[in-house]
Backbone as ProteinMPNN parsed JSONL, in Angstrom:
{"seq_chain_A": "MNHLKNATNERHKKAEAMPFNQEMLQGKLSKEAYGAYLLQQQSIFEELERQALPHPRLARKMAIQSDIDDLGDILDNLMILDATKSYCKHLQNLSAEDRLAHVYLNYMALLFGGQISKQKIPSKGNIYSFEHPAELVKSIRALQKDSWAEEANKGFEYHIRILKELELYL", "coords_chain_A": {"N_chain_A": [[-9.577, 149.271, 54.278], [-8.775, 149.359, 51.746], [-8.678, 151.853, 50.693], [-6.167, 153.008, 51.299], [-4.428, 151.382, 49.779], [-5.463, 151.894, 47.188], [-5.079, 154.654, 47.088], [-2.352, 154.876, 46.961], [-1.63, 153.518, 44.76], [-0.963, 154.539, 42.156], [1.614, 155.731, 42.423], [2.947, 153.518, 43.38], [2.895, 151.787, 41.161], [4.418, 153.364, 39.441], [6.92, 153.319, 40.721], [7.499, 150.577, 40.564], [7.843, 150.353, 37.832], [10.206, 151.601, 37.279], [13.399, 151.753, 35.666], [15.613, 150.597, 37.119], [14.356, 148.894, 38.983], [13.076, 147.188, 37.176], [15.268, 145.956, 35.954], [16.254, 144.583, 38.161], [14.147, 142.804, 38.686], [14.325, 141.251, 36.447], [16.613, 139.902, 36.842], [19.061, 141.035, 36.144], [20.884, 142.646, 37.451], [24.126, 143.755, 38.321], [26.606, 142.696, 40.751], [27.655, 144.993, 41.902], [25.676, 146.935, 41.364], [23.513, 145.83, 42.749], [24.593, 145.852, 45.294], [24.789, 148.61, 45.699], [22.089, 149.231, 45.821], [21.395, 147.754, 48.145], [22.874, 149.143, 50.043], [21.5, 151.563, 50.153], [19.046, 150.655, 51.09], [19.852, 149.708, 53.573], [20.451, 152.093, 54.949], [17.896, 153.271, 55.062], [16.374, 151.348, 56.503], [17.824, 151.233, 58.877], [17.217, 153.74, 59.889], [14.382, 153.544, 60.135], [14.255, 151.554, 62.046], [15.064, 152.693, 64.381], [13.058, 153.234, 66.045], [10.507, 151.399, 67.793], [9.182, 148.558, 66.133], [6.17, 147.183, 64.608], [6.376, 144.44, 65.013], [8.99, 142.521, 66.387], [10.399, 140.737, 64.717], [10.363, 141.872, 62.235], [12.596, 143.416, 61.84], [15.381, 144.368, 59.839], [18.053, 145.076, 59.638], [20.308, 143.387, 60.283], [19.942, 141.344, 58.441], [20.229, 142.679, 56.011], [22.898, 143.496, 56.237], [24.122, 140.993, 56.177], [23.543, 140.222, 53.551], [25.0, 142.175, 52.182], [27.564, 141.471, 53.004], [27.747, 139.019, 51.685], [28.251, 139.811, 49.099], [30.869, 140.535, 48.917], [33.84, 142.591, 48.65], [32.677, 144.984, 47.522], [31.695, 147.414, 48.292], [33.45, 149.502, 48.477], [33.48, 151.426, 46.437], [30.98, 152.497, 46.533], [28.196, 154.599, 47.525], [26.092, 156.414, 49.835], [23.215, 157.623, 48.461], [22.05, 160.899, 47.413], [19.238, 161.125, 47.364], [18.527, 159.103, 49.131], [19.653, 160.04, 51.494], [18.052, 162.308, 51.821], [15.545, 161.101, 52.172], [15.952, 159.673, 54.575], [16.403, 161.811, 56.305], [13.891, 163.009, 56.175], [12.393, 160.984, 57.409], [13.447, 161.116, 59.99], [12.307, 163.409, 60.984], [9.656, 162.908, 61.455], [6.573, 162.252, 63.214], [5.859, 159.542, 65.495], [3.538, 158.256, 64.675], [3.275, 159.074, 61.954], [5.57, 157.916, 60.931], [4.824, 155.277, 60.844], [3.474, 154.956, 58.452], [5.561, 154.714, 56.699], [6.794, 152.459, 57.645], [4.819, 150.63, 56.967], [4.948, 150.935, 54.108], [7.683, 150.221, 53.438], [8.285, 147.722, 54.726], [6.16, 146.081, 53.945], [6.66, 146.06, 51.249], [8.958, 144.472, 51.119], [7.963, 142.093, 52.193], [6.057, 141.323, 50.329], [6.445, 142.175, 47.371], [9.195, 141.797, 47.431], [9.528, 139.081, 47.541], [9.422, 138.204, 44.979], [11.641, 139.446, 43.838], [13.668, 138.21, 45.276], [14.426, 135.839, 44.068], [15.981, 136.62, 41.975], [18.347, 137.98, 42.435], [21.858, 138.812, 43.088], [22.68, 137.648, 45.607], [22.108, 135.941, 48.742], [19.657, 136.867, 49.504], [18.718, 137.604, 52.038], [17.511, 139.867, 53.059], [14.912, 139.645, 52.236], [13.931, 137.475, 53.562], [11.833, 136.131, 55.908], [10.713, 134.942, 59.061], [7.701, 133.321, 59.593], [5.955, 134.998, 57.862], [3.215, 135.72, 57.428], [2.263, 136.345, 59.958], [3.751, 138.623, 60.458], [2.853, 140.398, 58.494], [0.251, 140.633, 59.396], [0.729, 141.986, 61.8], [1.394, 144.534, 60.929], [-0.855, 145.233, 59.429], [-2.739, 145.363, 61.474], [-2.34, 147.827, 62.572], [-2.657, 149.534, 60.488], [-3.797, 152.396, 58.686], [-6.064, 154.34, 56.769], [-5.457, 156.992, 56.677], [-2.765, 157.159, 56.323], [-2.102, 157.486, 53.703], [-1.167, 159.886, 52.383], [1.391, 160.276, 53.507], [2.583, 157.811, 52.922], [2.627, 157.99, 50.151], [4.488, 160.038, 49.892], [6.714, 158.618, 50.709], [6.9, 156.763, 48.602], [7.582, 158.562, 46.568], [10.137, 159.343, 47.403], [11.405, 156.846, 47.145], [11.211, 156.492, 44.389], [12.87, 158.538, 43.511], [15.282, 157.58, 44.596], [15.564, 155.17, 43.156], [15.865, 156.248, 40.608], [18.332, 157.585, 40.896], [19.899, 155.352, 41.354], [20.152, 154.314, 38.843], [22.543, 155.004, 37.716], [24.205, 152.925, 38.127], [23.505, 151.002, 36.343]], "CA_chain_A": [[-8.18, 149.592, 54.072], [-8.512, 149.463, 50.311], [-8.402, 153.253, 50.368], [-4.719, 153.204, 51.335], [-3.866, 150.72, 48.596], [-5.887, 152.642, 46.003], [-4.505, 156.006, 47.13], [-0.914, 154.796, 46.687], [-1.454, 152.638, 43.598], [-0.296, 155.207, 41.032], [3.053, 155.85, 42.71], [3.448, 152.151, 43.478], [3.141, 151.327, 39.78], [5.532, 154.144, 38.902], [8.156, 152.783, 41.319], [7.73, 149.25, 39.985], [8.225, 150.485, 36.42], [11.511, 152.258, 37.149], [14.368, 150.863, 35.023], [16.418, 149.821, 38.071], [13.493, 147.813, 39.466], [12.862, 146.235, 36.088], [16.509, 145.184, 35.807], [16.327, 143.67, 39.301], [13.133, 141.756, 38.489], [14.768, 140.391, 35.347], [17.853, 139.242, 37.241], [20.15, 141.608, 35.35], [21.74, 143.555, 38.217], [25.473, 143.336, 38.699], [26.827, 142.724, 42.196], [27.856, 146.385, 42.303], [24.377, 147.608, 41.349], [22.715, 145.313, 43.855], [25.237, 146.362, 46.502], [24.378, 150.008, 45.843], [20.7, 149.16, 46.267], [21.389, 147.313, 49.543], [23.406, 150.224, 50.866], [20.401, 152.521, 50.341], [18.078, 149.988, 51.958], [20.431, 149.667, 54.907], [20.253, 153.418, 55.563], [16.467, 153.471, 55.315], [15.915, 150.465, 57.569], [18.443, 151.678, 60.13], [16.424, 154.866, 60.384], [13.07, 153.054, 60.561], [14.385, 150.678, 63.209], [15.425, 153.469, 65.574], [11.879, 153.171, 66.901], [9.922, 150.058, 67.845], [8.407, 148.093, 64.982], [4.971, 146.439, 65.019], [6.797, 143.109, 65.437], [10.46, 142.531, 66.388], [10.969, 139.952, 63.608], [10.419, 142.679, 61.017], [13.912, 144.07, 61.758], [16.111, 143.957, 58.641], [19.445, 145.557, 59.616], [21.274, 142.287, 60.234], [19.726, 140.62, 57.182], [20.839, 143.481, 54.942], [24.354, 143.401, 56.387], [24.498, 139.662, 55.712], [23.523, 140.265, 52.079], [26.14, 142.994, 51.757], [28.751, 140.643, 53.223], [27.752, 137.997, 50.62], [28.702, 140.388, 47.837], [32.317, 140.754, 48.946], [34.377, 143.941, 48.884], [32.221, 145.891, 46.459], [31.205, 148.671, 48.849], [34.48, 150.537, 48.46], [33.166, 152.456, 45.446], [29.564, 152.822, 46.622], [27.896, 155.686, 48.45], [24.686, 156.702, 50.135], [22.758, 158.593, 47.466], [21.396, 162.11, 47.928], [17.815, 160.849, 47.588], [18.446, 158.295, 50.343], [19.911, 160.959, 52.613], [16.844, 163.137, 51.974], [14.485, 160.257, 52.73], [16.272, 159.416, 55.979], [16.175, 163.073, 57.03], [12.441, 163.128, 56.264], [11.945, 160.029, 58.424], [13.88, 161.605, 61.308], [11.471, 164.531, 61.409], [8.253, 162.502, 61.533], [6.011, 161.721, 64.458], [5.8, 158.076, 65.517], [2.378, 157.851, 63.857], [3.581, 159.26, 60.533], [6.597, 156.923, 60.571], [4.167, 153.996, 60.577], [3.168, 154.878, 57.016], [6.795, 154.28, 56.034], [6.935, 151.056, 58.045], [3.892, 149.943, 56.053], [5.483, 150.967, 52.752], [8.963, 149.539, 53.261], [8.265, 146.32, 55.139], [5.231, 145.339, 53.075], [7.351, 145.875, 49.967], [9.828, 143.3, 51.255], [7.149, 140.908, 52.461], [5.306, 140.933, 49.137], [7.225, 142.313, 46.145], [10.534, 141.275, 47.632], [9.558, 137.638, 47.335], [9.694, 138.037, 43.546], [13.029, 139.876, 43.64], [14.571, 137.298, 45.97], [14.881, 134.777, 43.157], [16.682, 137.208, 40.831], [19.417, 138.861, 42.894], [23.158, 138.156, 43.254], [23.021, 137.344, 46.996], [21.167, 134.969, 49.318], [18.35, 137.508, 49.655], [18.294, 137.608, 53.438], [16.633, 141.024, 53.276], [13.55, 139.231, 51.905], [13.599, 136.247, 54.287], [11.14, 136.387, 57.168], [10.054, 133.833, 59.741], [6.263, 133.521, 59.79], [5.587, 136.278, 57.229], [1.794, 136.073, 57.595], [2.155, 136.981, 61.27], [4.339, 139.961, 60.353], [1.89, 141.195, 57.725], [-0.874, 140.883, 60.309], [1.132, 142.989, 62.793], [1.322, 145.842, 60.263], [-2.257, 145.481, 59.07], [-3.49, 145.683, 62.697], [-2.16, 149.261, 62.837], [-2.832, 150.255, 59.229], [-4.849, 153.415, 58.619], [-6.206, 155.018, 55.487], [-4.861, 158.323, 56.795], [-1.35, 157.063, 55.978], [-1.926, 157.578, 52.252], [-0.325, 161.017, 51.974], [2.767, 160.033, 53.924], [3.075, 156.662, 52.139], [2.935, 158.501, 48.813], [5.772, 160.735, 49.998], [7.716, 157.559, 50.732], [7.048, 156.283, 47.222], [8.317, 159.577, 45.809], [11.554, 159.193, 47.765], [11.907, 155.616, 46.529], [11.346, 156.745, 42.947], [14.117, 159.323, 43.369], [16.405, 156.672, 44.866], [15.692, 154.265, 42.004], [16.403, 157.042, 39.498], [19.753, 157.775, 41.143], [20.559, 154.043, 41.224], [20.34, 153.998, 37.418], [23.936, 155.212, 37.331], [24.889, 151.632, 38.261], [23.045, 150.078, 35.293]], "C_chain_A": [[-7.805, 149.622, 52.586], [-8.196, 150.884, 49.9], [-6.894, 153.506, 50.317], [-4.064, 152.593, 50.106], [-4.216, 151.492, 47.32], [-5.225, 154.015, 45.935], [-3.013, 156.01, 46.81], [-0.611, 154.015, 45.401], [-0.668, 153.277, 42.453], [1.216, 155.297, 41.259], [3.705, 154.472, 42.863], [3.803, 151.617, 42.087], [4.308, 152.069, 39.15], [6.864, 153.618, 39.427], [8.498, 151.419, 40.718], [8.263, 149.329, 38.561], [9.586, 151.143, 36.219], [12.527, 151.28, 36.558], [15.193, 150.022, 35.999], [15.611, 148.644, 38.609], [13.284, 146.756, 38.392], [14.1, 145.355, 35.871], [16.635, 144.174, 36.95], [15.354, 142.508, 39.103], [13.499, 140.789, 37.37], [16.083, 139.68, 35.659], [19.078, 139.768, 36.525], [21.078, 142.53, 36.138], [23.106, 142.932, 38.476], [25.563, 143.316, 40.223], [26.978, 144.159, 42.683], [26.52, 147.128, 42.372], [23.511, 147.139, 42.509], [23.292, 145.783, 45.191], [24.856, 147.812, 46.761], [22.937, 150.084, 46.348], [20.641, 148.793, 47.753], [21.888, 148.403, 50.485], [22.326, 151.277, 51.149], [19.362, 151.933, 51.299], [18.573, 149.96, 53.398], [20.222, 151.003, 55.632], [18.798, 153.638, 55.949], [16.01, 152.622, 56.499], [16.58, 150.783, 58.905], [17.644, 152.822, 60.735], [15.059, 154.393, 60.885], [13.159, 152.259, 61.853], [14.924, 151.381, 64.451], [14.258, 153.499, 66.561], [11.31, 151.756, 66.821], [9.092, 149.783, 66.589], [7.156, 147.359, 65.475], [5.269, 145.013, 65.493], [8.323, 143.056, 65.377], [11.098, 141.738, 65.231], [10.925, 140.684, 62.273], [11.824, 143.245, 60.787], [14.754, 143.487, 60.628], [17.593, 144.307, 58.671], [20.453, 144.42, 59.482], [21.152, 141.502, 58.924], [20.374, 141.37, 56.015], [22.357, 143.394, 55.031], [24.864, 142.047, 55.911], [24.529, 139.604, 54.184], [24.696, 141.076, 51.531], [27.427, 142.179, 51.893], [28.882, 139.564, 52.15], [28.36, 138.518, 49.323], [30.204, 140.644, 47.796], [32.668, 142.217, 49.133], [33.947, 144.951, 47.818], [31.817, 147.266, 46.978], [32.21, 149.808, 48.786], [34.129, 151.701, 47.54], [31.72, 152.928, 45.511], [29.321, 153.895, 47.672], [26.404, 155.746, 48.741], [24.279, 157.835, 49.203], [22.062, 159.783, 48.12], [19.917, 161.871, 48.234], [17.614, 160.023, 48.859], [18.678, 159.162, 51.572], [18.681, 161.825, 52.881], [15.716, 162.338, 52.611], [14.734, 160.001, 54.222], [16.052, 160.664, 56.834], [14.673, 163.296, 57.214], [11.914, 162.216, 57.378], [12.287, 160.51, 59.833], [12.942, 162.666, 61.865], [9.995, 164.185, 61.576], [7.848, 162.1, 62.947], [6.011, 160.192, 64.366], [4.655, 157.575, 64.641], [2.684, 157.969, 62.367], [4.662, 158.287, 60.053], [5.965, 155.581, 60.225], [3.767, 153.847, 59.112], [4.379, 154.366, 56.245], [7.166, 152.854, 56.439], [6.06, 150.21, 57.119], [4.514, 149.83, 54.66], [6.705, 150.066, 52.591], [8.923, 148.059, 53.628], [7.297, 145.496, 54.295], [5.858, 145.12, 51.695], [8.254, 144.646, 50.016], [9.026, 142.018, 51.425], [6.393, 140.42, 51.231], [6.178, 140.995, 47.885], [8.619, 141.742, 46.255], [10.637, 139.786, 47.403], [9.789, 137.29, 45.857], [11.165, 138.353, 43.279], [14.018, 138.856, 44.188], [15.168, 136.243, 45.039], [15.83, 135.296, 42.077], [17.919, 138.029, 41.195], [20.723, 138.105, 43.129], [23.604, 138.009, 44.714], [21.986, 136.337, 47.498], [19.772, 135.56, 49.512], [17.817, 137.49, 51.075], [17.354, 138.768, 53.759], [15.164, 140.639, 53.088], [13.09, 138.004, 52.681], [13.044, 136.575, 55.671], [10.629, 135.07, 57.74], [8.598, 134.21, 59.944], [5.783, 134.836, 59.173], [4.123, 136.672, 57.404], [1.564, 136.78, 58.925], [2.688, 138.416, 61.228], [3.425, 140.902, 59.575], [0.723, 141.584, 58.634], [-0.518, 141.968, 61.328], [1.095, 144.407, 62.209], [-0.127, 146.191, 59.962], [-3.092, 145.871, 60.3], [-3.415, 147.175, 63.032], [-2.549, 150.134, 61.653], [-4.03, 151.199, 59.256], [-4.881, 154.038, 57.231], [-5.542, 156.39, 55.502], [-3.362, 158.318, 56.484], [-1.08, 157.349, 54.511], [-0.974, 158.705, 51.84], [1.145, 160.754, 52.311], [3.371, 158.836, 53.169], [3.423, 157.099, 50.715], [4.232, 159.307, 48.811], [6.908, 159.716, 49.999], [7.96, 156.986, 49.352], [7.845, 157.279, 46.385], [9.812, 159.519, 46.137], [12.142, 157.941, 47.112], [12.091, 155.784, 45.014], [12.617, 157.545, 42.681], [15.345, 158.45, 43.597], [16.631, 155.75, 43.673], [16.237, 154.997, 40.786], [17.903, 157.241, 39.679], [20.529, 156.459, 41.012], [20.821, 153.656, 39.759], [21.774, 154.223, 36.968], [24.748, 153.92, 37.44], [24.463, 150.625, 37.184], [23.983, 150.094, 34.1]], "O_chain_A": [[-6.655, 149.881, 52.23], [-7.532, 151.113, 48.889], [-6.404, 154.149, 49.389], [-3.232, 153.233, 49.464], [-3.352, 151.715, 46.471], [-4.856, 154.482, 44.858], [-2.468, 157.045, 46.426], [0.55, 153.878, 45.015], [0.191, 152.633, 41.85], [1.999, 154.969, 40.368], [4.872, 154.288, 42.517], [4.884, 151.065, 41.879], [5.097, 151.481, 38.41], [7.826, 153.485, 38.669], [9.657, 151.147, 40.404], [9.041, 148.477, 38.134], [10.065, 151.229, 35.088], [12.52, 150.1, 36.91], [15.446, 148.848, 35.73], [16.118, 147.525, 38.685], [13.314, 145.559, 38.679], [13.981, 144.153, 35.634], [17.071, 143.043, 36.735], [15.712, 141.353, 39.334], [13.04, 139.648, 37.35], [16.602, 138.938, 34.825], [20.039, 139.027, 36.316], [21.973, 143.139, 35.552], [23.223, 141.751, 38.803], [24.694, 143.857, 40.907], [26.486, 144.506, 43.756], [26.263, 147.864, 43.325], [22.857, 147.944, 43.172], [22.539, 146.078, 46.119], [24.627, 148.202, 47.905], [22.614, 150.91, 47.202], [19.931, 149.433, 48.528], [21.377, 148.559, 51.594], [22.252, 151.814, 52.254], [18.866, 152.616, 52.195], [17.798, 150.165, 54.332], [19.853, 151.02, 56.806], [18.505, 154.135, 57.036], [15.335, 153.123, 57.398], [15.961, 150.618, 59.956], [17.421, 152.866, 61.945], [14.627, 154.807, 61.96], [12.235, 152.289, 62.666], [15.208, 150.734, 65.458], [14.441, 153.753, 67.751], [11.604, 151.012, 65.886], [8.403, 150.659, 66.067], [7.093, 146.959, 66.637], [4.51, 144.445, 66.279], [8.902, 143.512, 64.39], [12.217, 142.043, 64.818], [11.409, 140.156, 61.272], [12.196, 143.522, 59.647], [14.836, 142.269, 60.471], [18.331, 143.865, 57.791], [21.357, 144.49, 58.649], [22.155, 141.051, 58.372], [20.992, 140.76, 55.142], [23.03, 143.236, 54.012], [25.931, 141.969, 55.303], [25.432, 139.008, 53.597], [25.307, 140.698, 50.531], [28.276, 142.197, 51.002], [29.994, 139.226, 51.745], [28.92, 137.749, 48.541], [30.748, 140.942, 46.733], [31.894, 142.987, 49.702], [34.777, 145.684, 47.281], [31.615, 148.188, 46.188], [31.853, 150.963, 49.02], [34.455, 152.849, 47.845], [31.276, 153.679, 44.642], [30.123, 154.082, 48.587], [25.578, 155.208, 48.003], [24.925, 158.882, 49.166], [21.552, 159.685, 49.236], [19.402, 162.356, 49.241], [16.637, 160.224, 49.582], [17.975, 159.03, 52.574], [18.312, 162.046, 54.034], [15.013, 162.839, 53.488], [13.813, 160.106, 55.032], [15.567, 160.57, 57.961], [14.232, 163.721, 58.282], [11.087, 162.633, 58.189], [11.499, 160.328, 60.761], [12.802, 162.803, 63.08], [9.173, 165.071, 61.811], [8.671, 161.67, 63.756], [6.146, 159.628, 63.28], [4.8, 156.573, 63.942], [2.381, 157.055, 61.6], [4.66, 157.884, 58.89], [6.502, 154.83, 59.41], [3.727, 152.733, 58.59], [4.23, 153.661, 55.247], [7.784, 152.127, 55.662], [6.507, 149.206, 56.564], [4.591, 148.736, 54.103], [6.741, 149.232, 51.687], [9.477, 147.23, 52.905], [7.582, 144.344, 53.967], [5.606, 144.101, 51.052], [8.304, 143.869, 49.062], [9.375, 140.98, 50.863], [6.12, 139.227, 51.106], [6.608, 139.954, 47.389], [9.169, 141.252, 45.269], [11.716, 139.276, 47.102], [10.291, 136.213, 45.535], [11.848, 137.609, 42.576], [15.092, 138.663, 43.617], [16.306, 135.817, 45.23], [16.42, 134.504, 41.342], [18.479, 138.707, 40.334], [20.706, 136.894, 43.345], [24.776, 138.221, 45.025], [21.093, 135.934, 46.752], [18.806, 134.814, 49.67], [16.611, 137.376, 51.293], [16.499, 138.653, 54.637], [14.278, 141.231, 53.705], [11.969, 137.536, 52.48], [13.706, 137.213, 56.489], [10.171, 134.195, 57.005], [8.3, 135.306, 60.417], [5.26, 135.695, 59.883], [3.824, 137.86, 57.519], [0.759, 137.708, 59.008], [2.146, 139.308, 61.88], [3.246, 142.06, 59.951], [0.274, 142.73, 58.63], [-1.37, 142.783, 61.683], [0.797, 145.366, 62.921], [-0.57, 147.312, 60.212], [-4.052, 146.632, 60.174], [-4.304, 147.719, 63.686], [-2.748, 151.34, 61.805], [-5.104, 150.872, 59.761], [-3.841, 154.234, 56.603], [-5.114, 156.89, 54.461], [-2.755, 159.385, 56.393], [0.082, 157.445, 54.115], [-0.073, 158.488, 51.03], [2.029, 160.987, 51.486], [4.551, 158.86, 52.819], [4.406, 156.627, 50.142], [4.988, 159.266, 47.841], [7.942, 159.929, 49.364], [9.106, 156.749, 48.971], [8.688, 156.881, 45.581], [10.651, 159.634, 45.243], [13.254, 157.978, 46.585], [13.045, 155.255, 44.442], [13.351, 157.259, 41.735], [16.336, 158.567, 42.876], [17.766, 155.571, 43.231], [16.997, 154.418, 40.01], [18.667, 157.084, 38.727], [21.69, 156.462, 40.603], [21.627, 152.766, 39.485], [22.185, 153.688, 35.939], [25.854, 153.834, 36.905], [25.002, 149.52, 37.123], [23.753, 149.38, 33.125]]}, "name": "protein", "num_of_chains": 1, "seq": "MNHLKNATNERHKKAEAMPFNQEMLQGKLSKEAYGAYLLQQQSIFEELERQALPHPRLARKMAIQSDIDDLGDILDNLMILDATKSYCKHLQNLSAEDRLAHVYLNYMALLFGGQISKQKIPSKGNIYSFEHPAELVKSIRALQKDSWAEEANKGFEYHIRILKELELYL"}
């Protein structure tokens, strides 16, 4: 399964290096900027969770809503970005198998990289809190296929576009 990791490594590093991500990792996001990020995540996870997940405890919709609620009334001026709308539309048109590449990408990001972000954000970080995370990782890894590389890279490209659009909140 190293092929999948290696095949997506370049875009993964590009996404991590995006200014919005760097600001989040440094704990410099305002509540408004983080709220805008959560709003995008909420749209993506709502779409991913329209179909069964490898494990029911992966579900993030309620956790994201809880984080949004923690931020107060900041959503009034926020919107779903064009890149997020495009990504969600892409997800809607995928087969169940191809969607799994995006489950891998998005949930593993929260299970691993999100644990770093959790300490630096202006909310409780419920989006990053999982019961028995090793079990959840195992549920994704049990399905993981190297053939997901192309679709996972498409997901990274959408995330890069989303992070670029989020820069307007910096």
